[in-house]
N, C-alpha and C positions, 0 to 999 in steps of 0.2 A: 933612448934616453931624452934626446931633444924634445920628442913628443911629450913625453911625462912630464918635463919641467914645463912646457907650454900649457898643458892641461891644468897642472897644478897652479901656475899663475893666474889663469882665468878663474878658478875655482876660488883662489883666494880673494881676487878682485871683486867676485860677486858675494863674498862672505862680508865684507866690509861694510857696516851700517851706514845709511844714509843719514847724516847728520844736518839738520837746517842750518841756515846762518845764525850766528850768534845773536843779530839784532831782529831776527824774525820772530814774532809772537804768533802763537796760535790763536785761534777764534775764541777757545776757552779762557786763556790768559787775558785777551784783550776784554772780553765780557767780565770776567773778575775784577780786573782793574777798573773798568767803567763803573761798577756797581759798588765796589768797596772803597774806592779812592776818588774818582772823579765826580759821580753824583753826589756824594755827602759834600765834597769841596765846595761845588758849585752853591750849595744852599748854606754852608758854613761862612763862605766869604762873599755870599750875594753876588756871584759870579754870573750875571745874566748871560754873557755870551758863551760861556761853557756850558750852560744848561741849554741854551739854544742850540747848541751843536748836539747834545744828548738826545733832546726831544724832537720826534719825527713832527712834521706839520699838522698831522691829524691825532696828536697824542690826547689822551684822556686820562683822567685820574677818577678813580671812585674812592671817596674818602672813608673813614670808619664809620661816619654818620648817615652815608649815603649820599653825599653831596657829589655831584659831577663837576670836574674843572677841565679846562683845555690846557693847551700849551700857552696861549696868550695869558690866562689866568695865573699859570704857574710862574712865568717870567715877570708878570706884574707883582705877585706876591713876594718872590725873593728880592726884588727891587728895592720894596717897601718895607719890608720886615727883616729886622735882625734876629737872628738865632737866639732863643731864649734858653738853649741848653748849654752846658759846660762840655760835654764830650758826647760823641755819637759813635757807634760801630754797627756794622750791618754784617750779619752772619749768613752766608749763603749755605742753604740746606738744598736747594735743588738748582742744578744749571743743566739744561738739556739744550742741544743744538740740533735742529732738524734739517732734513735734506733740502728744505725749500727757502734757506736763507732765514729761518725763523728760530729765535730761541726762546726759551723760558727761563727766569731767574727768580726764584722764591727764596724767602728766608726770614730771618727775625731781626729787628732793629733794637738796639740797646741804647738808652738814652739816660744820661746823667745829668741833673739840673738841680738848681736851688729853688726851695719853695719860698714863700713870703717870709718866712722866719729865718732864712738862710740855712736851712738844713737841707742836705744833700738827698736827692730822691734818685730814685732808679725805675725806669718804667721801660716796657717792651711793647713791641707791635710786630705784626706778621704782615708781610706785604709779597705780592706776586707782581712780576713784570713781563710783558711780552715784548720783543724787539725784533726787527727786521734788519737785515743787511743790504744796504743801499749803495752802489758804487763804492764798495769796499769798506763802509762805515756802518757800525751797528747804531740803530736808532730806536728808542724807546716808543711803542705806539699805544701802550697801555700800563696802567698801574693800578692795583687795588690793594687798599690797606684796611687791616681789621684788627681785631683783638687788643686795641691799646688798653693797657693796664697798668696801675702803679704796683710795683713789687716791693715785698716787705725788705 
């Protein structure tokens, strides 16, 4: 009887699921927050320090028209250019994390703005981002934007 109780105690102990600490985020959660919250905030609030933390030193962006920019270009741009849109939302359609501390995030940006006559416009674009994890932090090394269009 004593042996049976001991065996059942051990079985129950191993059946209890391991739950991560409440403050611990997974890489998927960190990347989602970075792309949907922090990155848009950096541009919206012209927060050069935040964007500097998000972008790796070798970051490059290929824009819709084929123009290449660097991290320095992006930091200078947000410092000098207030956003011209009213609201922005990024919809993640792909988020893959690879075994070599690399991630791909791709999706669709939704932008609401006012045109010259004050009419609200809605446009979209697609983008893909490559990020690497360095010293526990995710950093963007590449972005590509395409398919910018004004929606009806």
